[in-house]
C-alpha positions in Angstrom: -7.9 -10.2 12.3 -9.3 -13.2 10.0 -6.2 -15.7 10.1 -5.5 -19.2 7.5 -7.6 -21.4 9.7 -8.0 -24.3 7.6 -6.3 -22.9 4.0 -3.7 -20.2 3.0 -5.8 -17.4 2.5 -5.1 -14.7 -0.2 -4.9 -10.3 -0.5 -3.2 -7.8 -1.7 -1.7 -4.8 -0.4 -4.4 -2.2 -2.1 -3.9 -0.8 -5.3 -5.7 -2.3 -8.1 -6.0 -1.4 -12.0 -8.8 1.3 -12.7 -10.8 2.2 -15.5 -9.4 3.8 -18.6 -9.2 7.2 -18.0 -10.2 7.7 -14.2 -7.1 8.4 -12.9 -6.9 12.2 -15.1 -10.4 12.6 -13.2 -8.9 11.4 -10.0 -6.1 14.0 -9.9 -8.2 16.8 -10.2 -10.7 15.7 -7.2 -7.4 15.3 -5.3 -6.1 18.2 -5.9 -9.3 20.9 -6.0 -9.4 20.9 -9.2 -12.5 21.7 -11.5 -14.4 18.3 -12.7 -17.8 16.9 -12.8 -18.4 15.8 -9.1 -21.3 13.7 -10.0 -20.1 12.1 -12.8 -17.0 11.0 -10.9 -19.3 9.9 -8.0 -20.9 7.8 -10.1 -18.0 6.3 -12.1 -16.4 5.8 -8.4 -19.1 3.8 -7.1 -19.8 1.8 -9.6 -15.7 1.4 -10.1 -15.6 0.0 -6.9 -18.3 -2.4 -7.1 -16.6 -3.8 -10.4 -13.1 -4.4 -8.7 -14.8 -6.0 -5.9 -16.6 -8.1 -7.6 -13.4 -8.9 -9.9 -11.6 -9.7 -7.0 -14.0 -12.1 -5.6 -14.4 -13.8 -9.0 -10.9 -14.4 -9.0 -10.8 -15.8 -5.7 -9.1 -13.0 -3.1 -10.3 -14.0 0.1 -9.6 -10.4 1.6 -10.5 -7.5 -0.5 -10.8 -3.9 -0.3 -11.9 -1.2 -2.8 -9.1 -0.8 -5.0 -8.4 2.4 -4.1 -10.4 3.5 -7.0 -12.1 7.1 -5.1 -8.3 8.1 -5.2 -5.6 8.9 -7.4 -2.7 7.2 -5.5 -2.3 6.5 -2.3 -0.6 10.0 -1.1 -2.2 12.6 -3.1 -5.6 12.2 -1.8 -4.6 13.3 1.7 -4.0 17.0 0.9 -7.8 17.1 0.5 -8.2 15.5 3.9 -6.3 17.7 5.9 -7.3 21.3 7.2 -4.9 24.3 7.7 -2.6 23.6 4.1 -1.7 26.0 1.4 0.1 25.3 -1.6 3.5 25.2 -1.5 5.7 28.1 -3.1 8.2 25.4 -3.6 6.6 22.0 -4.7 8.6 18.9 -3.6 8.8 17.0 -6.2 7.8 13.5 -7.0 10.9 11.4 -7.2 14.1 12.9 -6.2 17.6 11.8 -7.1 18.3 7.8 -5.5 21.1 6.4 -5.2 19.9 3.8 -7.7 19.1 6.1 -10.5 22.8 7.8 -9.5 24.2 4.8 -9.9 22.5 3.9 -13.5 21.2 7.1 -14.6 21.2 5.9 -18.5 18.9 3.0 -17.4 16.4 5.5 -15.6 16.5 7.9 -18.4 15.2 5.2 -20.5 12.8 3.4 -18.4 11.0 7.2 -18.0 11.3 7.4 -21.8 9.2 4.4 -21.5 6.5 5.1 -19.4 6.0 8.1 -21.3 5.1 6.7 -23.8 3.2 3.5 -22.8 -0.2 5.1 -22.4 -1.4 9.1 -22.6 -3.0 8.9 -19.4 0.3 7.8 -17.7 2.5 10.6 -19.8 -0.3 12.5 -18.4 0.6 12.1 -15.1 4.3 12.4 -15.6 3.6 16.0 -16.4 1.0 16.9 -13.3 2.6 18.8 -10.7 2.8 17.8 -6.9 0.1 18.2 -4.7 2.4 19.2 -2.3 1.4 22.3 0.2 2.5 23.7 3.5 1.2 24.3 6.6 -0.5 28.0 7.2 -3.1 27.1 10.0 -3.2 23.7 12.5 -3.5 20.9 10.9 -6.9 19.3 11.3 -8.9 16.3 9.5 -11.5 17.6 7.0 -12.3 14.4 4.6 -15.2 12.9 6.8 -17.7 13.3 3.7 -15.1 11.6 1.6 -14.3 8.6 3.5 -18.1 8.5 4.7 -18.2 8.1 0.3 -15.8 5.3 0.3 -17.2 3.2 3.4 -20.4 3.2 1.9 -19.0 2.5 -1.8 -17.3 -0.2 0.0 -20.2 -1.8 1.9 -22.3 -1.3 -1.1 -20.0 -3.3 -3.6 -19.9 -6.5 -0.5 -23.6 -6.5 -0.3 -24.1 -7.3 -4.2 -21.4 -9.5 -4.3 -22.8 -11.5 -1.2 -26.2 -11.2 -3.2 -24.9 -13.0 -5.9 -23.4 -16.0 -3.9 -20.2 -14.4 -3.2 -18.5 -13.6 0.4 -15.7 -12.3 1.1 -13.6 -13.7 4.3 -12.5 -10.5 5.0 -12.4 -6.1 4.6 -9.7 -4.1 4.5 -9.3 -0.2 3.5 -6.0 1.6 3.5 -5.0 5.1 4.5 -2.3 6.9 4.3 0.8 6.8 7.1 1.4 10.5 9.2 5.3 9.8 7.7 4.4 9.7 3.8 2.4 12.6 4.3 5.1 14.7 6.1 7.4 14.5 3.2 4.9 16.0 0.9 2.7 18.7 2.9 5.6 20.3 4.8 5.7 22.7 8.1 5.2 26.4 7.4 2.9 26.9 11.1 4.3 24.9 14.1 7.1 26.0 16.2 8.8 22.2 15.6 8.6 19.6 13.2 7.9 17.3 15.4 5.4 19.4 16.0 3.9 19.3 12.6 4.1 15.7 12.7 2.3 15.4 15.8 -0.7 17.2 14.4 -0.2 15.0 10.9 -0.8 11.8 13.3 -3.8 13.2 14.9 -5.5 14.4 12.2 -5.2 10.7 10.5 -6.1 9.3 13.9 -9.8 10.2 13.2 -9.7 8.6 9.5 -7.8 5.5 10.7 -10.7 5.2 13.6 -13.4 5.1 11.2 -12.4 2.9 9.1 -11.9 0.1 11.3 -15.5 1.8 13.3 -16.9 0.9 9.8 -15.7 -2.9 10.4 -12.7 -3.1 8.4 -9.1 -3.7 9.0 -6.6 -0.9 9.0 -3.9 -1.0 6.5 -1.4 1.7 7.3 0.4 2.5 3.7 4.0 3.5 4.5 6.3 3.1 1.8 8.5 5.8 3.0 9.9 3.2 5.9 11.4 1.4 3.4 12.3 3.4 0.6 13.7 6.5 2.9 17.1 4.8 2.3 17.5 5.0 -1.1 15.7 8.3 -1.6 18.6 9.8 0.4 21.5 9.4 -0.9 23.8 10.7 1.5 22.2 9.1 4.8 24.3 6.2 6.4 22.1 3.4 7.5 22.4 4.5 11.6 21.4 7.6 10.2 18.2 6.1 8.7 17.4 3.9 11.9 16.9 6.5 13.4 14.8 8.4 11.1 12.5 5.1 11.3 12.8 4.7 15.1 11.0 8.6 14.9 8.6 7.5 12.4 7.4 4.5 14.2 6.7 6.3 17.3 4.6 9.1 14.9 2.5 6.0 13.4 2.0 4.9 17.3 0.4 7.7 17.9 -1.5 8.0 15.0 -3.5 4.5 16.0 -3.7 5.3 19.2 -6.9 3.9 21.2 -7.1 1.5 18.0 -6.4 -2.4 18.7 -3.6 -4.3 17.3 -5.3 -7.0 15.7 -7.5 -4.3 13.9 -4.1 -3.4 12.0 -1.7 -4.3 9.0 1.1 -2.4 8.5 2.4 -2.1 4.7 5.8 -0.9 3.4 7.7 -1.3 0.3 10.7 0.2 -2.2 7.9 1.8 -4.2 6.8 1.0 -8.0 10.5 0.7 -9.6 10.6 -1.6 -12.5 14.7 -1.1 -12.5 17.8 -1.7 -11.1 17.2 -2.2 -7.4 20.6 -2.3 -5.9 20.5 0.3 -3.4 17.4 -0.9 -1.1 17.5 -1.2 2.1 17.7 -4.4 3.3 15.2 -6.0 5.7 18.0 -7.0 8.4 18.7 -3.3 8.6 14.7 -1.7 9.9 13.1 -5.1 10.8 13.1 -4.7 14.6 12.0 -0.9 14.2 9.2 -1.9 12.2 7.9 -4.5 14.6 7.4 -1.7 17.3 4.6 -0.7 15.7 1.0 -1.5 16.8 -0.3 -4.0 14.4 -1.1 -7.6 14.0 0.5 -7.9 10.5 3.2 -6.8 8.5 2.7 -6.7 4.5 6.4 -6.2 2.7 8.2 -7.3 -0.4 9.1 -10.4 -0.2 8.4 -12.0 -4.4 11.5 -9.3 -6.2 14.4 -10.6 -6.8 16.3 -8.3 -4.4 14.4 -9.4 -1.5 13.3 -13.0 -2.2 16.3 -14.4 0.1 15.1 -11.9 2.8 12.5 -14.5 3.8 15.2 -15.9 6.6 15.8 -12.8 8.1 12.2 -13.3 9.6 13.2 -17.2 10.4 16.3 -15.0 12.8 14.2 -12.5 14.2 12.2 -12.3 17.6 8.7 -12.2 16.6 5.4 -11.9 18.6 3.5 -14.5 19.5 0.0 -13.6 17.4 1.8 -11.7 14.4 0.5 -12.4 11.0 2.8 -12.0 8.3 1.4 -10.8 5.0 4.3 -11.5 2.3 4.5 -10.8 -1.2 4.5 -13.9 -3.2 4.2 -12.1 -6.8 5.9 -8.5 -7.7 4.9 -5.7 -9.1 8.4 -5.1 -10.3 9.3 -7.6 -13.2 6.8 -8.4 -15.9 7.2 -12.7 -15.7 4.5 -14.1 -14.3 5.1 -16.4 -11.5 4.9 -20.0 -11.8 1.9 -21.0 -9.0 4.6 -23.6 -7.6 6.8 -20.9 -6.6 4.0 -19.2 -5.6 3.3 -22.1 -2.9 7.4 -22.3 -2.5 7.1 -18.9 -1.3 3.9 -19.1 1.1 5.3 -22.5 2.3 8.7 -20.9 3.7 7.0 -18.2 5.9 4.7 -20.8 7.1 7.6 -22.7 8.5 8.2 -19.9 10.4 4.8 -18.7 12.2 2.9 -21.7 11.4 0.4 -21.7 8.1 -2.3 -20.3 9.9 -0.3 -17.0 10.1 0.3 -16.3 6.8 -1.4 -14.5 4.2 -0.3 -14.8 0.3 -0.3 -11.3 -1.5 1.9 -8.9 -3.9 4.6 -6.9 -3.2 2.5 -3.8 -3.8 0.5 -2.3 -5.2 -1.1 -2.8 -9.1 -1.9 0.4 -10.2 -1.4 4.2 -9.6 1.9 5.3 -7.6 2.8 8.3 -5.8 5.3 8.3 -9.1 2.4 7.6 -11.6 3.4 4.8 -12.7 1.5 1.4 -12.9 2.0 -2.4 -13.6 0.0 -3.6 -17.0 -3.7 -4.5 -16.1 -3.3 -7.8 -17.5 -0.1 -8.6 -15.9 -1.4 -7.7 -12.5 -4.4 -10.1 -13.0 -2.3 -13.0 -14.2 0.0 -12.3 -11.3 -2.8 -12.2 -8.9 -4.6 -15.6 -10.3 -1.4 -17.1 -9.6 -1.2 -16.1 -6.2 -4.4 -17.7 -5.3 -3.6 -20.9 -7.7 0.0 -21.0 -5.8 -2.0 -20.6 -2.7 -4.3 -23.7 -3.5 -1.4 -25.5 -4.0 0.5 -24.2 -0.8 -2.8 -25.2 0.9 -2.6 -28.9 0.3 0.3 -28.6 1.3 0.1 -28.0 3.9 -3.7 -29.1 5.2 -3.2 -32.7 3.8 -6.2 -34.2 5.7 -8.3 -31.5 4.8 -7.2 -31.5 0.6 -8.0 -35.2 1.0 -11.5 -34.7 2.8 
């Protein structure tokens, strides 16, 4: 995994703004509905090429395909797993959370405003979930789609290189079995534990293919951090037990993959609203660090978690750990000043060393499981502030290099 050897390198969580109008067709693809396959394939390829070039032009060092072949980070898994059938009792995208129960008027207003912002967002709000239930052994059947994604990404990077733009490293995201478990329920296996194990073994196929293609694998697991808020009746102890079992599941899914090729991401989801009941980092950090990954991507910039940099200072960290803190946030519309970004980077550099910090954002900047989006203009302005902040921090962390 590439480290910040000479300057602070920049990256992001994965999901980047898509072309207007793509979401509906991507949703049809990821849920098995009718769509123009040839037209969508061309649009995906062109969109990936554009988004890679845009990342490189902006100065982002460690890039991905923007997740432009997927409706969102979770729904795509439906068509890549065999043995599943539509669930007669669909799982809602968003249930009641501690925060929505505490601030009902605010959440109702937020839902109305999100729906009114754009017809595309409003349409996604009315789409049914991709919830399924297993009726046969779960297998991985997404080889063709994954191969397409790999080729599109490699072609886009090669095209950028031909224009003189070369990234420092490449990563590709994949959903964790823990999030798949929530939407794709057990209807076949004797126990839910066996169902989760089957999901792990199936996703191991995707994970290995990504690493074998030469990319760093990012495991997306928002459920680790959000489970407490989304389960109002659960105690911290209950949630720690839940997380401990899901850490074992992630490690099973990562079987045979070198930890230095893996980065793990968790977050509190796209939620531009009150954030009073997020699970605190100190309550699950020790469990998260058991995951067989070298790098960890986490929310660190939003006002509810900005202070938690100090928790990392107190933790027992692996000697080679790489931290990927969010230094710009998706949950506030204000664009962070580059100097603030630099200060955030320097905090983490003081804990693990300048070479083991990569600058990133808190969470994805395009579609989430709930269908929300960060405004495109704001997203790119924040990423630009991140890049500039990394330059400022680099000049202070490598003063001799900057002077040269």
